[in-house]
C-alpha positions as CSV (number, residue, x, y, z in Angstrom):
1,M,-102.6,25.1,-15.1
2,D,-101.0,28.1,-16.3
3,V,-97.7,27.6,-18.1
4,I,-95.8,30.8,-15.7
5,L,-97.5,28.8,-12.8
6,V,-95.7,25.5,-14.0
7,C,-92.4,27.3,-14.2
8,I,-92.2,29.0,-11.3
9,I,-92.9,25.9,-9.7
10,I,-90.1,24.4,-11.7
11,F,-87.7,27.2,-11.0
12,A,-88.9,27.1,-7.3
13,T,-88.2,23.2,-7.3
14,L,-84.6,23.7,-8.9
15,F,-83.8,26.6,-6.3
16,V,-84.5,25.7,-3.0
17,P,-82.0,22.5,-2.7
18,V,-79.1,24.4,-4.4
19,F,-79.8,27.3,-1.8
20,I,-80.1,24.8,0.9
21,T,-76.9,22.7,0.2
22,K,-75.0,26.3,-0.4
23,R,-73.6,24.2,-3.2
24,K,-71.5,26.3,-5.8
25,F,-72.8,27.3,-9.3
26,G,-69.7,26.1,-11.3
27,L,-69.3,22.6,-10.8
28,L,-73.5,22.2,-10.7
29,G,-73.8,24.1,-14.3
30,L,-71.2,22.0,-15.9
31,A,-73.2,18.8,-14.6
32,L,-76.3,20.2,-16.2
33,A,-74.2,20.2,-19.4
34,A,-72.9,17.2,-19.0
35,G,-76.9,15.8,-18.5
36,S,-78.1,17.2,-21.5
37,V,-75.2,15.7,-23.5
38,L,-76.1,12.2,-22.1
39,S,-79.8,13.4,-22.5
40,G,-79.2,13.6,-26.4
41,I,-77.2,10.5,-26.4
42,W,-79.8,8.2,-24.3
43,G,-83.4,10.2,-24.2
44,Y,-84.8,8.5,-26.6
45,D,-83.1,4.8,-26.2
46,L,-84.0,5.1,-21.9
47,G,-87.4,6.4,-23.1
48,L,-88.3,3.2,-25.2
49,V,-86.7,1.0,-21.7
50,T,-89.0,2.4,-19.4
51,G,-91.7,0.7,-22.1
52,V,-90.3,-2.9,-20.5
53,F,-91.7,-1.8,-17.3
54,G,-95.2,-1.6,-18.6
55,I,-94.7,2.4,-18.7
56,P,-96.3,3.5,-22.1
57,F,-94.0,5.1,-24.5
58,V,-95.6,8.9,-25.0
59,S,-94.6,12.2,-25.1
60,F,-94.6,12.6,-21.6
61,T,-92.6,9.7,-20.8
62,S,-89.9,10.7,-23.4
63,A,-89.6,14.3,-21.7
64,A,-89.9,13.0,-18.0
65,T,-86.8,10.4,-19.0
66,S,-85.4,13.6,-20.7
67,A,-85.5,15.6,-18.0
68,I,-84.4,13.2,-15.3
69,I,-81.3,12.4,-17.0
70,I,-80.4,16.3,-17.6
71,I,-80.8,16.9,-14.0
72,F,-79.5,13.7,-12.2
73,P,-75.6,14.7,-13.0
74,A,-76.0,18.0,-11.2
75,F,-78.4,15.9,-8.5
76,I,-75.4,13.9,-7.7
77,L,-72.5,16.9,-7.3
78,L,-75.6,18.5,-5.3
79,F,-74.0,16.6,-2.0
80,H,-70.5,17.4,-3.2
81,G,-68.4,20.6,-3.7
82,N,-67.9,23.9,-2.4
83,T,-70.3,26.1,-1.2
84,Y,-70.6,29.9,-0.8
85,K,-70.1,31.6,2.6
86,T,-72.5,34.3,2.1
87,L,-76.3,34.5,1.8
88,I,-76.0,36.8,-1.5
89,G,-73.7,34.3,-2.9
90,R,-76.0,31.5,-1.9
91,I,-79.0,33.6,-3.6
92,F,-76.9,34.4,-6.7
93,G,-75.8,30.9,-7.1
94,A,-78.9,29.2,-7.0
95,S,-80.8,31.3,-9.0
96,L,-78.4,31.0,-11.7
97,F,-78.4,26.9,-11.2
98,A,-82.2,27.5,-11.3
99,L,-82.3,29.5,-14.5
100,L,-79.7,27.6,-16.2
101,A,-81.2,24.1,-15.4
102,F,-84.6,25.4,-16.8
103,A,-83.2,26.6,-20.2
104,F,-81.6,22.8,-20.8
105,L,-85.2,21.8,-19.4
106,I,-87.3,23.9,-21.8
107,E,-86.9,21.3,-24.6
108,P,-88.3,18.5,-22.7
109,L,-91.1,20.8,-21.3
110,S,-92.0,22.0,-25.0
111,H,-93.6,18.3,-25.6
112,I,-95.8,18.6,-22.7
113,L,-96.6,21.8,-22.3
114,V,-99.1,24.1,-24.2
115,P,-98.4,27.5,-23.4
116,Q,-101.8,30.0,-23.8
117,G,-102.5,33.9,-23.4
118,F,-99.8,35.9,-21.5
119,G,-97.6,32.7,-20.5
120,A,-97.5,31.8,-24.2
121,D,-95.5,35.1,-25.0
122,I,-92.8,34.4,-22.0
123,Y,-92.8,30.6,-22.7
124,R,-92.1,31.1,-26.5
125,W,-89.4,34.1,-25.3
126,L,-87.7,31.3,-23.5
127,I,-87.5,28.8,-25.8
128,D,-86.4,31.6,-28.7
129,N,-83.1,32.6,-26.4
130,R,-83.0,29.4,-24.6
131,N,-79.6,28.9,-26.3
132,M,-78.2,32.4,-25.4
133,I,-79.1,31.4,-21.9
134,I,-77.4,28.1,-21.9
135,G,-74.1,30.3,-23.4
136,I,-73.9,32.5,-21.2
137,G,-74.4,30.1,-18.0
138,L,-72.1,27.8,-19.1
139,I,-69.3,30.8,-19.6
140,A,-70.7,31.7,-15.7
141,S,-70.1,28.4,-14.9
142,I,-66.5,28.1,-15.6
143,V,-66.2,31.5,-14.5
144,D,-67.4,30.4,-10.9
145,L,-65.0,27.8,-11.3
146,L,-62.0,29.5,-11.9
147,F,-62.6,31.5,-8.9
148,T,-63.3,28.8,-6.7
149,R,-60.2,28.4,-4.2
150,S,-59.0,25.0,-3.0
151,S,-59.5,24.1,0.6
152,K,-57.0,25.2,3.4
153,L,-56.2,21.3,4.0
154,S,-55.0,20.9,0.5
155,N,-52.9,23.9,0.7
156,R,-51.2,22.5,3.9
157,R,-50.3,19.4,2.0
158,R,-48.3,20.9,-1.0
159,K,-46.3,23.0,1.8
160,H,-45.4,20.0,3.4
């Protein structure tokens, strides 16, 4: 299968749940960063642990384990937190999340995918600019969190 098609499927798979749940990008983006740190710490070891369950340790197992560890904190927070009120906010937030998640997942994917043809150039560009995308995405996450307002209920509690 062409690398571009795989990338589009992964992007859409990351986009849709965030769009449907209307969750804000900021908290989910920082959860991806936490997942990336955890993946760096535990990724290889958990890949070896999967061998205990009869799954052979190959590059696919290691990449899948790393990808799951990266996405898991964001998946947990997908059901908690502030939401966007407008359709444009939902599209923008879900797009930023999918792009940032894809940038974090590009390294584990590079162990599985073998890019060829036109897709290879785009894939190589994504790998080369991965750190820049992650840096800008995390700054955008923090900015999004700064502009998040507290709920009306917590404001009432402070006044009394």
